N, C-alpha and C positions, 0 to 999 in steps of 0.2 A: 522647730518644734523637732524631738527627737524622745527616741527611745531611750533613756537613761539604764535602765537595767532589767535582766530579765530572768525572774527566780524560777525554780521548781524544789519540789519534795514529793517525795513516798511515804503515803497514809496505807496503814492496812484497816482492810475493812474487819468487822470483830461482826460476822454473819458463819451460822451454820443451818446453811439450805445447800440444796444441789438441783442438777437439771436432770436431763438425759444422759450426758454427756460427764459432766465433773462436778466437783462437789467447788464452793468459794470459801474453803477454810483458809486458804493461803492469798487469800485475792487482795491486790494492793493496787494503789489508783494513781494516778500522779498529780497534783494541783499546784496549780502554773498563774505567775502574776507576772502583767509586763507592765515597766513602771515607765511612765512619761514625763517629760519638765512641763507639759501642761497642767496651770494650775484652778482649782475647782473647789468653793468653800476653803479655800485655805492651803489645801492640801494638794499634793501629786495625783491628778488620776493613772489610776490603774485598772490595768482590764484582768479579767480571770477566765480562770478554764479549768476541767480535769475529762479527763479521759473516761470517758463514762463506763461505769461496770460491766466486767465482764474482759476487758484487757489490762496486763499487768503493767505496773506505773515502769514507763521509759525515758526513768531521766537521763540514764548513761548515754542514750542519741540525743538529748537534747543538752548534755554537759560537754558533752564531745564533739559535736559536729553544729546542730542545728544555732545554738545560741550564738556560738563566737561569730557564726558568718552573717548574723544580722546585724551585732555590734560593732562590726569591723567594716561596714558599708559607710559609706559620706552620707551623713543625717539627710541633706536633702536629695541623694534619691529615691530617698524610702517614703518621700512626700507628694499627694498628689496635687500641685498648685492647685488647679483651676479648682478644686472642692475646698481647699483648706484644711486638709487631713491626712493624715499618711494613708501609703497605698498596701491593698492588702497583697496585689499583685507583685509588685516589687517585693515584697516580704517573703512572699511565697518563694520567686524566684531565687533568691537570696539562699533560704534553705534547701534548697533543693541543689545550688552548686555542688559539681562536682558526682551528683548523683546518679548512678546508670539504669539506664532503664529497666524497669520489671522488679519484679520485690516489692509491690508497692508497703505492704505491714511491713516492713522489718524500719519502716522508717515513717510511713502514713498516720500511725498513732502520734509520735510527737508533732512533727509538722500541723497536723488538725488539730491537735488540742494547744499549743502557742497561735495558731493563726484565728480560731475562737476568743481568746484571750485578745489576740489583738482587736477583734472586733466589738467586744464588748469596752476595749478602751474609748474606740473610733465614737461611737454611738453615747458614753458618756462626754466626750469632748463635745458633741453634738449636742449634749443633753434632751433626747431622746431615748423613747425605748429602741433595743437592737432590731424587735419585730418591724418596725416602721422604718429604721434606715436599710433593712432587709430588701424593703417593700418599693421604697425609694431607689434604691439601685439595682433591681432585679425585675420590678413588675412596675405597677401603677402609682403605688406609694400609698395604698389604700391596702387594711388587713381590717379584719373580723374583729367584735367586740369579744368574741369567745371562741372557744374551740373545742369540738368533742372530745373525751378523753375518757380512755378506755384503763381497764386495771388490770397491770398484771400478777397473777397470782398463782394458786393451785402448786407449790413448790414440792416437792417430797421431803417431809419431812420424818426422823427417826421413829416419832410416837403418834404420829398418823393416824385417826378413826373413819371410819366413814361419818360419824356424827360432827367430828372436830372439820374435816373436809366444809360438810353444810356451813357449819356455822362461822367458816373464812369465808364462805361465799355469801352468806347474808349480810355479815358484816360492812363488805363494800356496797351493796346494794343497801344498807341501811345510810353510808356515807355518800350515795348520792349517784355514784356507778350506774351505769345501765348496760355495760358491757365488759366480763371479766374474761380474762386468758389462763387456761392451764395447763401445767408441763402434761407432757405425753412422752412415750418412749422409754422409759427408766425401767418398766416394772414388765414379765409377762403378758401380751397382749390380750387377754383375756381380764389380768387383774384390772390393764389400762382402760380397758372400754369400759366395765363396770365403775373404776373410779369417773369415767365422764359421765356413765348415767348417774352416778350418785348424785353429782355435782348440777345436773340435768334440770333434778327431782326440785329444786328451792329455786328455778329460773321459770321463764314464762316460757321458752324453748330453745330450738339451738340457735337462732339467731342472737340469742346475748352472751354465747361463748365459743370463744375461739381456743384453738390447742395448739403449744408450741412444742417440737421433739428437739430444738435445740442441735439440726443437724446427725444424731445419734442414731436412724433407722440406716439400715444396708438396703440398697434399693431393692431386693425381694422380699424384707420386711415390709419396708415404705408399702409397697403394692398392697401386702394384708390389712394395713392400715386404710387404705383406701378403702377396701373391699366391704371393710368391718364399718367403717362411718360415715361411708357415703350417704346412708338413708338416714344421717341422724342432722342433717341442714344447721350444721355448724357456718357461723359468720366465715373461719377460715381455719384453715389448715397451715401453718407456719415450718420452714425450715425442715421438711420432711426428710431430708438426706445431705450427701456432702455440701457446700457453696457452688464449689467451683465442677460439679459434676452433672452437667447440665444435661447429660441423655437420659439419668435417672432421673432427674429433676422433669423432665420433658414426660419420661411414662409415667409419673405420679401425675403429673397435670391433667392427663388424659385419661388415667384409671378412674381417678376421685370426679372432676368434673368438676366440685363444685368452687369456692375459690380460695385459691393457694397464694401463700404469702412465702416472701424469702427477703436477702439480700445484706443483713445486718452486718454478713461477716463478706464482705465484698469491701474494697477498698480504693474504687476508683470509677472514675467515668467509662474508663476501656473492659473493667469486669461487668459492669451494669450493661452496656454495649451487650457482652459474650451472652449474658442471661436474656438479653430480646433477643437475639440470632437465633439462638439455641433452644430454650429454656421452652417453648410451647405456651409462655405466657399470655393471658390476654388482656389487650386493654381495656377498662371499665370492670372488669371479671375479678383482675389478680391485683394484689398490694405488691410495690414494691416497698421493702424496709432499707431505710439506710441510717448509718450511723455516723454521724458528719464533724465530729468531734477526732472520730476511729477512723475515717477517709479523707484525708487531708483539708478538712474544713468548710466552710462554708463557699468558698469560691470554687471549688471543688463540685460542692452540692450544687451549685448552679450549672454549671457546664453538664451535670448528668443529667438536671432537668430539661436543658435544650437538647441534647440529646436522641434524648427519652420521647420526647415531642416530634420526633424525625420518624418515631416508632407507630406514632400515634397515640401516644401516653399522655396525661395533663396531670400537673402535679398534684390534685385529687387524689390521684390514684397511691401517690406517695404518702408513707407512716416513717415516722422518724423512731429510731428505737432510742431507746433509753427516756427514762419517766424522768427527767431534770429540766431544768428552766433552761437550758442551751437548746432541747428539742423541741422546746413549747415558741421559744423565739423563733427559730428557724418553721416551725411548722405554719406560723402566725404568717411570717414574710414571704415566703411561698410559696402560700396558698393548697398545705398538703393537707391532706383527709381529715385526719386527726393527730392526734397525741397519746402518748402512754404513760402509767404512774404507776408506782410500786411504793407506796406507802407502807414506812417503819420496815423494809429491808433492807438498805444498804446504808443506816445510819444514816449521818448529815448526806448523804449521796442521793438520799432519796425525795422525790417529789418536788412541792414547790414554795413557795412564801408560806411564813407563817400564820399566813392570816387567808391562802386562799382556801375558797370548799368549792367545792363539785356540786351541782343543781340540774337535776335529770341528765347526768351525763357529761355536762358543758363545766368548764373551766372558765372564768375570764381575762381577759387578757389582762397581762402585769403593765402597771404606767412607769415603775422606775424605769431612770435611764440606766441604760448598756440593758446586758442578760437579767439583773433583778436580784444579784444573788445576795444584794446588800439586804433584803427581804428572809430571810434565812439568817437566824443569829445564828444557831451554830456552825454550818456552814462558812458564813462570812466572817465568823471567829478564827475560823483557820487561814484567810485567806487574808485578814490582819495579819496574824503570826508571821505570816512570808514577807510581809512586805516589810514588817519590822524589823526583821532578821537584821 
């Protein structure tokens, strides 16, 4: 058993949206295929992944450093003989060879994307869904039949009106979602508060709405938002300030009082440890977002969860960033609290299987082997092009 090739390609997203910090006009992502010599249904097993939207393609790092380090290893050194499969820890350490400690983001996205593709291949080799394999390796082996799923929307768009914003939110409710998230911080505070109150006018209450500032507020302005929105009873306020300004995060958490979320722009277990040490986050109240393909992958996620438990945190307080099949598999496998969805926002990189449905806020666990990309026809077509190149 060996890895015969690892291929990557940069794909440009075709979107015209923005949040409080940047526009997605020029956004790209890397798609990856890890090809093995294991045969299933007459073809070599290949694992797939992409670096979830919000970070640009990282093919240069993969081509120049990460992929050659894996392919030059002796094949047996990358195997877990006891389990009869690949050893993701050995492959992670191969990619990390020669890397200086610190500066994680410079390599964590490339490593994490390859690592998740490897796990996709491993689950296919064992002919089981990835969430089941994760639960067997890092938990009891049991996974839920469904996962709560909220929808991310409310992007700033050039032609938005109050009615179009309300129509957007109504459409999510019609699709079966019961919790929505909207962008905040991209307008003057009075306009933003009116925008949030417009959304609330079509919901049952603040418990159905979360907001996301995408780290775009200064510490001082964040405290203004805390004061203005504290009484609205929102489900959570996500990423109010710079992700590693833990002093400002702590000040916001204390001023706001209600649930706060952050973490999607942290890239290692050490980053999360500092957040829990210095950010005043409260187990059972606040939410830890983690973007798994962007932060070294599934193995690092397991280490981060173990570290968080020592601070009194349960996996159910984690919510993975990225509304995609990879995040869903990890949420199910690790026992996280919920997953997110971005329907029709990022083209083929949005959402779940073509036949997936949201029912009263829940999505059923996929049963295809691996991540389940094969159930997304347009995205799977991109991966197939990569393996046939």
